[in-house]
C-alpha positions as CSV (number, residue, x, y, z in Angstrom):
1,M,26.7,16.1,-0.6
2,K,30.0,17.5,0.6
3,E,28.4,20.3,2.0
4,I,26.0,18.2,4.1
5,V,26.3,18.3,8.1
6,A,23.3,16.1,9.1
7,I,21.5,15.5,12.4
8,V,20.5,11.8,12.2
9,T,18.2,10.5,15.0
10,G,18.3,6.6,15.5
11,G,21.7,6.9,13.5
12,A,23.6,4.3,15.1
13,S,21.6,1.4,13.4
14,G,19.3,0.3,10.6
15,L,17.8,3.0,8.4
16,G,19.6,5.9,10.3
17,E,23.0,4.0,10.3
18,A,22.8,3.5,6.4
19,T,22.0,7.2,6.1
20,V,25.0,8.3,8.2
21,R,27.2,5.9,6.1
22,R,25.9,7.4,3.0
23,I,26.4,11.0,3.9
24,I,29.9,10.5,5.3
25,D,30.9,8.3,2.0
26,E,29.7,11.1,-0.1
27,G,31.8,13.5,1.6
28,G,29.6,15.0,4.3
29,K,29.5,14.9,7.9
30,A,27.0,13.3,10.5
31,F,26.0,14.0,14.2
32,I,24.3,11.0,15.7
33,L,21.6,11.4,18.3
34,D,20.9,8.0,19.6
35,L,20.6,6.0,23.0
36,N,22.8,2.9,21.6
37,E,26.1,4.4,22.9
38,E,28.2,1.0,21.8
39,R,26.8,1.3,18.3
40,A,27.4,5.1,18.1
41,A,30.9,4.7,19.5
42,S,31.7,2.0,17.0
43,L,30.7,4.2,14.0
44,K,32.9,7.0,15.5
45,E,35.8,5.0,15.7
46,E,35.4,3.9,12.1
47,Y,34.8,7.2,10.6
48,G,36.7,9.4,12.8
49,D,36.3,13.3,12.9
50,S,33.3,13.0,10.2
51,I,31.0,11.7,13.0
52,G,30.0,13.1,16.4
53,F,27.2,11.7,18.8
54,Y,25.2,12.5,21.8
55,I,23.4,9.8,23.8
56,T,20.0,11.4,23.3
57,D,16.2,10.6,24.1
58,V,14.6,12.5,21.4
59,T,11.4,13.4,23.6
60,K,13.7,15.2,26.0
61,E,13.9,18.9,25.2
62,D,17.0,19.6,27.3
63,Q,18.9,16.4,25.8
64,V,18.0,17.4,22.3
65,L,19.1,20.9,22.8
66,E,22.3,19.8,24.3
67,A,22.9,17.3,21.3
68,L,22.1,20.3,18.8
69,E,24.7,22.5,20.4
70,G,27.0,20.0,20.6
71,S,26.9,19.3,16.6
72,I,27.1,23.1,16.2
73,Q,30.5,23.2,18.4
74,A,31.8,20.3,16.5
75,F,30.8,21.3,12.8
76,G,30.1,24.6,13.2
77,G,26.5,24.2,12.4
78,F,24.1,21.9,10.5
79,N,21.8,22.1,7.4
80,T,20.1,18.6,7.3
81,V,18.0,16.5,9.7
82,V,17.0,13.0,9.1
83,N,14.7,11.4,11.8
84,C,14.8,7.9,12.0
85,A,14.5,7.3,15.7
86,G,11.3,5.1,16.6
87,I,9.9,1.9,18.0
88,A,7.2,-0.6,16.8
89,P,6.0,-2.8,19.7
90,P,3.0,-5.0,18.4
91,G,-0.4,-5.2,20.5
92,K,-4.0,-5.9,19.6
93,V,-6.6,-3.4,21.1
94,V,-8.2,-6.4,22.9
95,G,-6.0,-9.6,22.7
96,R,-5.5,-12.8,24.3
97,N,-3.5,-11.2,27.4
98,G,-6.3,-8.5,27.8
99,I,-6.7,-4.9,26.6
100,H,-4.1,-2.9,25.1
101,S,-1.9,-0.9,27.6
102,L,-2.5,2.8,27.4
103,D,0.9,3.3,28.6
104,R,2.5,1.4,25.6
105,F,0.2,3.3,23.3
106,S,1.5,6.5,24.8
107,K,5.1,5.7,24.7
108,V,4.9,4.8,21.0
109,I,3.3,8.1,20.2
110,E,5.8,10.0,22.5
111,I,8.9,8.5,20.7
112,N,7.6,8.2,17.1
113,L,5.6,11.3,16.8
114,I,6.3,13.7,19.5
115,G,10.0,12.8,19.5
116,T,10.1,13.6,15.9
117,F,8.2,16.9,16.3
118,N,10.6,17.7,19.2
119,V,13.6,17.4,17.0
120,I,12.2,19.3,14.0
121,R,11.1,22.4,16.2
122,L,14.5,22.6,18.0
123,A,16.5,22.0,14.7
124,A,14.4,24.2,12.8
125,E,15.3,27.1,15.0
126,K,18.8,26.6,14.6
127,M,18.7,26.2,10.7
128,M,17.0,29.4,10.3
129,G,20.0,31.2,11.1
130,N,22.1,29.4,8.1
131,T,23.4,31.2,5.2
132,P,21.0,30.1,2.2
133,N,22.6,28.4,-0.6
134,D,22.2,29.3,-4.5
135,H,18.6,28.0,-4.4
136,G,17.7,30.3,-1.1
137,E,17.7,26.7,0.9
138,R,18.7,26.8,4.6
139,G,18.2,23.3,5.3
140,V,16.3,20.0,4.7
141,I,14.3,17.9,7.2
142,V,13.6,14.3,6.3
143,N,11.2,12.3,8.5
144,T,10.4,8.6,8.7
145,A,7.0,7.2,8.5
146,S,5.9,3.9,7.5
147,V,3.5,2.2,4.9
148,A,1.6,1.4,8.3
149,A,0.5,4.9,8.1
150,F,-1.6,4.0,5.3
151,D,-2.3,0.3,5.4
152,G,-1.6,-0.9,9.1
153,Q,-2.0,-4.3,10.0
154,I,-4.0,-5.8,13.0
155,G,-1.8,-5.2,16.1
156,Q,-0.4,-1.9,14.7
157,A,-2.7,0.7,16.2
158,A,-0.3,2.4,18.0
159,Y,2.5,2.3,15.4
160,S,0.2,3.3,12.7
161,A,-1.2,6.3,14.6
162,S,2.1,7.5,15.3
163,K,3.3,7.2,11.7
164,G,0.1,8.6,10.4
165,G,0.8,11.7,12.6
166,V,4.3,12.0,11.0
167,V,2.6,12.0,7.6
168,G,-0.1,14.6,8.8
169,M,2.3,17.1,9.9
170,T,4.7,16.9,6.8
171,L,2.9,19.5,4.6
172,P,1.7,22.0,7.3
173,I,5.5,22.1,8.6
174,A,6.9,22.3,5.1
175,R,4.4,25.3,4.3
176,E,5.5,27.2,7.4
177,L,9.2,26.9,7.1
178,A,9.3,27.5,3.5
179,R,9.7,31.2,4.2
180,D,12.8,30.5,5.7
181,G,14.1,28.2,2.8
182,I,13.6,24.9,4.9
183,R,12.4,21.7,3.2
184,V,10.4,19.1,4.9
185,M,9.9,15.7,3.5
186,T,9.0,12.2,4.8
187,I,9.7,8.7,3.6
188,A,7.2,5.9,4.2
189,P,9.4,2.7,4.2
190,G,7.7,-0.8,3.6
191,L,9.4,-3.9,4.6
192,F,13.1,-3.1,5.3
193,H,15.9,-5.5,6.6
194,T,16.6,-3.6,10.0
195,P,17.6,-4.9,13.4
196,M,14.0,-5.5,14.3
197,F,14.0,-8.4,11.5
198,D,17.0,-9.7,12.8
199,T,15.3,-11.7,15.7
200,L,13.2,-13.8,13.1
201,P,14.6,-16.8,11.2
202,E,16.0,-16.7,7.8
203,E,12.9,-18.3,6.5
204,A,10.5,-16.0,8.0
205,R,12.4,-13.0,6.7
206,N,12.5,-14.7,3.2
207,S,8.7,-15.3,3.5
208,L,7.9,-11.6,4.4
209,G,10.4,-10.5,1.5
210,K,8.2,-12.5,-1.1
211,M,5.2,-10.3,0.1
212,V,6.7,-7.5,-1.9
213,P,5.6,-7.4,-5.5
214,F,8.9,-6.3,-6.9
215,P,11.5,-6.7,-6.0
216,P,10.4,-9.6,-4.0
217,R,12.6,-9.0,-1.0
218,L,13.1,-7.0,2.0
219,G,14.3,-3.5,1.4
220,H,18.0,-2.8,2.1
221,P,18.7,0.2,4.5
222,S,21.2,1.4,1.7
223,E,18.2,2.0,-0.5
224,Y,16.5,4.3,2.2
225,A,19.8,6.1,2.4
226,Q,19.8,6.6,-1.3
227,L,16.4,8.2,-1.4
228,V,17.6,10.6,1.4
229,K,20.3,11.5,-0.9
230,S,18.0,12.0,-3.7
231,I,15.9,14.3,-1.7
232,L,18.8,16.5,-0.5
233,E,19.9,17.1,-4.1
234,N,16.5,18.0,-5.6
235,P,15.2,21.2,-4.3
236,M,11.7,20.6,-5.8
237,L,11.0,18.0,-3.5
238,N,9.1,19.4,-0.5
239,G,6.1,18.7,1.6
240,E,5.6,15.5,0.4
241,T,5.6,11.8,1.7
242,I,7.2,9.1,-0.5
243,R,6.4,5.7,-0.2
244,L,9.3,3.4,-0.6
245,D,7.9,-0.1,-0.5
246,G,8.3,-2.1,-3.9
247,A,4.6,-1.5,-4.5
248,I,3.5,-3.8,-1.4
249,R,0.0,-2.9,0.0
250,M,-0.1,-4.7,3.6
251,Q,-2.7,-7.2,4.2
252,P,-4.9,-7.0,7.5
253,K,-2.5,-9.5,9.2
């Protein structure tokens, strides 16, 4: 872990922040790509030279390229990418307020799926120039999907479609980048206590947590980060999506 230099999208909060903290606490370095400048600056102040950040829209090629170049200038390169940036606005296909906005559907796909692919393609090109380690590995890419990719609920058509796309592209990209010694994995979290849950009353959060078979609670972002660490350390993990969900299978609503 001390050799890890990671690009973390959405790294200023939630699952991304937990991953940044885990990597740095283990002796590595992290470069955050996020739109939340205040949170990113706070982490930078806390960790100092172990963190860099660029205010980045992951759907914009020029912004991602500028951030990647910035990370290379700051740390001399990177060998890990963790894609956590994403949004999850609900919306029924036909609801009380009318039909689902096509613009909203497109935006979810653009950020969650196209944004993830944009970062993968641009970062992979950079990682191909890395010196391979003892396993012949030049880098690792970890994407974030969701259990909604497999059992999405009513109102999650856009979100499920976007995360299903992330799952679907994991294997073909892993197969392609294998020749360059770059592994590609995806994590599909269940119900995790991220900022989107902070707007809910504690009673509602506890109720959601009890839906999980075991442990009967919301997941901690640190547990997501723990799985990222395991993926980074185990060279046989490649081309797979791992559900991290306490055995939950989401009901229709």
